[in-house]
N, C-alpha and C positions, 0 to 999 in steps of 0.2 A: 127923621131921618130919611131922607128922603127919597120918595118911588122913583126905581126906573120908568123912561115911557114906554110902550109895548113897540117895540119892532114894525113898519110898515110890514104889509102883508104881503109873500111876493104874489109879483105879478104871473097870472098864467099862459098856457103859449099860447092864448088862442087873444090873447088882451098885447100878450108883446107881437105880435104880427097887429094886429089891430093899432100897434103906438110909431112900428115904423114906415105900416101903407097913410099916416090918416096926418099924422104928427108934424107938423109947418107942411101941412102937404100944398099953399102954395108954391113955395121951395121949391120942393123937388118937381112941381109944374113947372115951372117956372126954370129947372136946370137941365128938361123931358127935354120940351121946347126947343132951350136951346142946343140939347145933342143932336137936333134929328132936320135942323139950318144945317149943322153942322155937315150929318155928312151926304143930305141930296148936295149940298156947294162943295166938297170934297170931295166927292165919286169920280165930277166930272174932270178933274183934274191929276189922275195915280201912275203913280211911273210901277215899270214892273224890267222885273230883267232875264231874257230867255236865250238862251246857249245857240252864238253862230259855228259852221263851218268851218274855215279859217284854208283857204285854197293860194299854194307855192306854184304860183308863174319864173320854171326855175333863166339862170341867166347862164347863156353861152359861151360866157368868156368867164365865169367865175363858179366857183362851186363853191356852199355853200357848210362852211359847220359847225354851226350852229345846229340845236336842237331846234327844231318851232313849237313851242305847242299846237295841238292841235285844235283846237275851240276859243272862239273868244266868247267872252260878257259884256252883251249890248245890252245897255237900260235903257229905253225905249218910253218917252212918255206919252200920255193921252182923254179923250176920256174914257170910264170908264165903263160902259157900254162896249167902245171897245180893244180898248188893253185887252178885255176879258175874253174876251174870241177870240182872240191875238196864242197862234203856235212856232216852234222855233223856226219849222219851215217855212215861214209866208216871210224871214228877210234873207232868206237863201245862202250865200257866201260870205263870205270878205277873204276880200285876197289882195293878196302878195308879191309887190314884184322886183322879183330878186331885180330884176334890171338895172330900175333907179333905184335900189335903197344904198346906203350908202353903210360904211360902217359904221357900229356903237348903238347905244342903245335901236333896237325895236320899236322903230315907230308905224302901228297901222293909218292907211289915214284912214280919214273918217268920214269924208265923202262916194267915199268906193265903195259905202253898204249899203243898201238899198233898206229904206223900209218901206211899211208898207202906207197902202194913203186915211191920212185921220191920226201919227203919228208923227212923234219927233225923235232926234235920235237925243238921249238927254245924257249920256255916257258910257265909254268905251275899255274895260277892262278884260288887262291878260300879261299874262308872266313877260313878266322884262327882265329880254335877257338877252345878251352885246352880241352883233350881227361880226359873223371875223369871215374873210369869204380866201378861199384860197385858190388861184391863179389854172391854170386848164391847161397844160402839156401833152401832145402827143408822146411816146418812143419805143423803138420795136425791146423786146426781148425774146433772147432764149431759152429757145423752147426745148425742153427736156424731156425724157420717157422714161420712170421702168419697167420692167417686165415681173413677169411673175411666172410664177415655178421651176424648173431646175429641166435642161439640155434632157440630153439619151445617157447612154453606159456609152465613159468612155468618147466625148462629146462637150465643147467646153466656149459663154458663151467669149463672140472674142470683146462685141459691138454694140450700141445702140447709136442707129441713121435715122435721124426727124427730116421729115422735107415740109413740108417750111421750116427749115434749122430758125429765121425767127423770125415772131408774128407784134406787128405795131399791135400799143393799149393807146386809152385816153381815161385823166381822169385826169385831179388835182397836182398838186407837185411835191405836195411835201407824202402825200401812198405811192405814187405815180413815182419817186423816188425808193420809198422803205420794200417797195416788188423786187426778190432781185430777176427773176427766172419764172416760166411760168411750166408747165406742165401737159404733161397727157396718163388721161388715162392709160394700169401699165394695160401689155404685148403679154399673153400669154402662151410662151415656151415650155409648157412646161411638159416632158419627153422627147421635144424637136433633134432628126438630127441630121436639119437639114434651117438655112437662113426660114426667118417667120417674117412675112411683112403684110400689116389689115391699117386700116385707118381707123387713129382710136380719136376722137376729140381731147378740145382741154378743159384744164379743169376753173372752172374761173375765180376770175380773180378776188383778191379782199374787198370790200365791198368800197366804192370812192375807184374803181379803176375796169372799164371796160374794155375787152377786146371789138377789135375793130376787124371792118376787110372779112364781111361774113358772108358776103354777095347772098345774102339771104338764105343761104345753103348748112348756117352755122361754125360754129372754128374749128373745120378736122383739120388732121395734119393725116402726112403716111408715114407708121414708126418701121420699120427694119433694123430689125437682132438677126449680127451674124451669127450663126454655127460655126462651129467648124471644132472638126476630128482632134485628137488629140496627135501633140505628137510623142512619138516615143523614136531611142534608138538606143541598140542592140550588137553587141557584139559577139561574133563569134570569133574562134581557130578555127582557120579550116589546112588542110591535111594536104603538102602541094604533093602530087603523085610529077616524081624525077624520075629521069633511066639511068640507069650506068652508064652506057655509054658519053654521056649530056655530058654529065655532072660525076667521071668521077673521079673524080679530088671531094668533093662534097660542100662546093660552096653557097648552090646557092639552098637558103632557106626550109626547111622543110617544113615550116608550121610558120602560119601569117594570122595576126590579127584584124580582119576584118571588120567596121561596120555598118551599120543596118541603120540605117532612120524612116520615117516613113509618116504615116498614121495608124495610131492607136487598133483600131478596129481591122487595118490588114494585118496586123500579126496576131488579132483576133488569131484569123482567117489559116498563116501559116502557121501557127499551132496547132490548128486541131489538125494539121499535116504527116502529124509526127516526125518531122527532118534537125537534123541532129547533124552538123548544120546545113542551113537549104541551098547551100555554099559551096563549090569543090573548084580547084583550082589547080593546073598542069601548069606541068614547066616543057618548053619549047625552043630549039637555039631561033637565036632568032638576025636579024638585019645590021652591021656593022659592027667592030673591032673592040674588043675587051680592055684587055691585057697580055692580049695574045692568041686569045685561043676562043672570042669570038666572043657575043652573049647569048648568057641567053634569057627569054620573055616568061615566068612567072602571068601565064592570063586566072584571075577569076569571071568566075561562070558561075547564074545559077542553076541548082537540078531541077532536069528535066519538068518535073512535078508539078513545076511552081511554077501557072498560069500569067501566061501576056500580061494579061491587065494589072496579071500584081506586081509583075517586076517592073513598073511603067508607073505605077506608085509611086514600086518600097526605091532607094536610094540608094547603092556600095556604092565604100569611100577608093572602092580597088578597083580597078580594070583589068591598068597589064601594069607588073611592074618587071626592069630591067636588070640583071644580075649581070655584070663581069665574069670570065669566064676566062682562066689566068694559063698560060698556055703548058698544055701538060708534058710532061718529063721526057727526055728520048728511052726511047727503050734501050734495053742491063743491053750492052754487047754479049752478043756468043762468043763464048772459050774456044780451041782450037784445041781438042783433046785430043791422043794418041787413039788408033781405035782399041775396041777388047780383042784381048785373044783369047 
């Protein structure tokens, strides 16, 4: 039986390293020299990417509807020593003039990119977007204002006036068309018992729409809240004072319903006087002919306790009522009786 040949001894770590360095050392030396030569020659022509801000010049006649990238990537090629010393800010900014741009894919003019000395532009990279434009228009919009708070007790808000009532805006047509009105900041009327007027700034419209004609003082309008006292109407039953000689037949009504109208705060003052009712009526003989017995005039007036200013603000629906008086019946004939014995 044939004996197995013994295995070769395992190389030690030192022998392994020696084989790695010195085995075929000629070929390894040639490879090293070639790598050094390639490094020396290639480092004189390298390409590096830099981030450059994009500056946009607006078009006075159009509004850009597309969101543009804020930066672009510039590829610069040149000597390794020169490229390695450059920073992003050395390239300044790239410029996009929207007045010259056309709708469609974004195209940045490479000629507008300023390259540092010693390097050349190898390429430009940026987000691919489509440019969409909107025509700029001007339009006058109605100005409205709201109020905050509530008027004093017995008072109410009648209306809100704004001067000027319209304001001119400017922007892209599609965005201006979506704005129906402008709003001024709210006017505080809390606890007011009279008209309130103040200057209020306009709220800014949506993005893409600007306020015009500010004259350097900002967009400010005058807002006036018209506040009036609440109106009240009350009815009182008034007793008529009639003498028997004037109306022996009782044709003059002895009571009338009188309606009084005016501001509610004045009725509060009237209630404080505790007059029930605050109106009186008296029948007197008037001028003219009635049914043969003349005419009676029922005259309504305020009680003396009601002040003159209250009388001016409160309105009576009756002042004088004329009642025709019938001709009184003839006196009964006298009977001739014999004298008593």
